[in-house]
N, C-alpha and C positions, 0 to 999 in steps of 0.2 A: 529417410537417414535417420536410423533408429538410435542415437545418442539420445544424452537424456537435455530438457528444458532447465536452468537455473532458475532458481527462487532466491533473490534474499531482504530480510529483509531488519526489525532491530530487537523485533519481535515477534508476536503471534498475529501483528495485523495484516502483514500480507496475503496471511489464509485468506483475508478477506479475497484475496486475487486469483488465488488458490483454486473458491467455491468456483471463481465462473467458468476455469479453465478445466474444473473436471466436468463441466458441464457441457462447454462445446470442442475441448479435446482432447478425449476421454483413451486417446489410444496411444499421446504423447504422455513419457515414462518424466517425473516430477522430480525434479531431486530441491529439497527448499530450505535454506538456511536461516533461521530466530538466533539474535543474538541478544539473548532471556540476559544473560548475567551479566550487560557492558547497553542494554535496556535500561530509562528513552536517550536515543538521541539527541530529541529538540534542547538540548539544554546543557548539551558541548558547543566545544570550537570546531568552526569548520574544519581545522587539520584533526582531530581524534576524529569529526566524523569517515572523514573520508579514508583513516589510519584503516576502522577496521570494517569501511564498507569494503576493502582491497582485502585485508584478510579476507573476508567469505569469500570473493569470487577470484581470489586464487588457488582457493577450498574448492567451491568449484573446478576451476582448471583444470587443475588434475584428475579430474573427476573424466571431464573428456566430452564439456559440456555441448553444444553447437546449438545454446545463444541467452542468455543472459538478463531475467528482470526485474528491474533494483525496483522491488513494492513496498519501498520505506521510500517517503515524499520528505524527508531531512535527507535521504544519502543522494536518491536526484536529485537535490537543489544543492545541494556543493558539488558530487563526483563523479554525475553524469558524461559529463564531457572529459573529464579524466579517465573511464574507463573507456569512452568509448576509440579511446585517442591510444591506447596503451594493451587495451583486450586483444584476441587473436581471433575471434567470434564477435558480431553480432550486439549489439544492450540495449536493450529500452529500459526507459520508467514510465510515472506514470502521474505526472505534473502536465502534456503537453493535449495526457487524452482525457486525464479530466478537463481542463479548457474549454476543451471541445468541446466538452458532453450540454459543460455551462452555457456554453453558445448556443446548441440547439438548443438546451432549453426553454432557454430566458425568455420574457415576452416586450420583460420596462430595458434590460442591460443596466440592473442591476443583480452582481451578484456580489457575493456572505465569502472569504473562504475562509476559511474555521481550518491552523495549523497548529503543530508545533510551535516554539518559540523559537526555534530554526531557518523553521518554513517561512515561516511570512519574517521574518527579520530576513530576507537571503530577497526577499517580492521579486520571489521565484513565479510562482501565478497573477499576476499581474503583468508581470513582462511575456506571458504566453497568452494570457484573456487580454493583453488591449494585443496582439500580434494577430489575433482571427479578428476581433473585433476593435480599433479604438473611438469610437462613442458608449464601450464599455465601463459601468463605475464599481469602481470596488471595495467595499467594506475588508477588515481583515481583524483575522481573532483569531489570538492565539490563547489557546486549553492547553495549561502545560495538564490539568490535574486528568485530563478523561485516557493517555497511554496507561498512569500506569495505577487511574483502574480497569482497566481490561488485561494486563499481564499479571493482576493479582486474580483475574475468575471473577471480577466480582462484577462484571458487564451490566444483571440481569437484574441488581436490587433495587432494596432503597437510597444504601451512598449514592453509587452509579444516578439516579435519579435529579438525588437532591444537587451533586458534583457539575450533571448535565445543569437545571436548571440555573444555578448559583455562575455560571461561566459566560452566559447566556445569556447575563444582564442587559447586557453593556451593544444589544444586539436592537434591546425593547423601545429605543428610539429610533432609530436608523432603518431606508427607504431598500428593502429586496424582494427580489420576490424564485433569486435565486438560493440555495448555500449549494458549496461542493465544500465535500468531505477532504479534507486535501490534507486526512494520511489514515493511509492506509487503516490501523487501529478505529476507525472513529461508527467505522458498520455498525461495528458491534454494540452502538448503543446509539443507532437511527431510529429506532424508537420513542428514545427522551426526548431525542432528539427533533422529533419532528412535531412528536405534544408538546413543546416548547414553544415552537415556534409558528405552528397553524398550522393546518389542511391548504392554506392559500399559496403557501410556498411550497419547489423542487426542490429535495434535497435530494445531490445525486452522491456519488459512490466515482472513481473513474477504472474497475476489474471493468465492468462492461470492456468498454474506451478501452484500456486495456492491451482486454483479450482480442477486438480485434487486429489491433499494429500485433502482437504473436501471430494472429494466421496471414494478416499481411505478412512480415518478416519473410514466417514459412514457407506458400509459394513461391516468392520472389525471389526464397534464394533455394529454391527445392526440395523442402528439407523435412516433408511431410514426414510423419511418421509409417510403417507398412507397417505398423501390428497389425492382425484380424482384432485382436477384441484387447479390453481395456485395462491399462497399466497402473499396478500399483502405486502413488506417491511411495518416496523417503522425505524423512523426515527430520533433520538433527535442530535443534538444542544446542545450549551453550551453557543454557540452566540446568532449574530440577527438570528430567526429563517427568515424571509424573507428572503435575501440575502441567505439561505443556500439554503432553498427550488427553488429559480432562480432553482442555481446550479446542480438539485439532476431532474426537472426536463427536462431542457438542454442539461441532459449530461447523463442520464441516456432513457431517454425520458417518462417522464410519467407521468400524469394527477393526477392535486392534488396529492399531494403526502404528504403521512402521517407523517406531521413533526413537531413535540413539542418540548419542549426544558424544559434541566435540569442545573440541579450547582451544586459542586462539595467544603460542605461551612468545 
């Protein structure tokens, strides 16, 4: 089935999932929407996040996608169930795959979750982790400054390093052997996060596990692409196309990425 897979995020964070998809599913056409004009979603009320998420899902529905990946943890936390109920195609999020990756990795079952204010407040990761392991101990930490640093394109510089060190200070006295990056923007800061918490802590993103779920869904529904060669993804942003293209090119190593603008009115 050669219809595209839709991927939505509040901004550039979902590119971390796309990076894994391009590796594992190069023949699938990907249409990505990053709602950079209204990013970040983390501090927003749930009703607003639901509306924005549905704006993106409806735009992709018009492009006849076969599967939707909600690559934003905040949107997954508040809108996934509703999307699964209302959309005519399968919809998957990133929280359960992230929780599963953490349970696989942890030896002590002490897991820290870094996320946006909205994701942490929702308790979605705690629920997902405890559903998989009732003995898990969870340390949640909201990191509201991480997304703006990544969206600005400054995620490799000294400002990002300082923001990460200051934000993670509350973890100093806590006990954990695994960290879930509970926002798809955060892997772009993973180098600084690993430096700050130390090499003995496993730092995980949900991208790899999410792509396993995408593969399983495509196989279950018989929806694999019949394309013979790799297909170029298409990216939409509601904000600056030039900044978005710069981050896409740097993070995904794509030359002349197809970046277009989209507006939600």
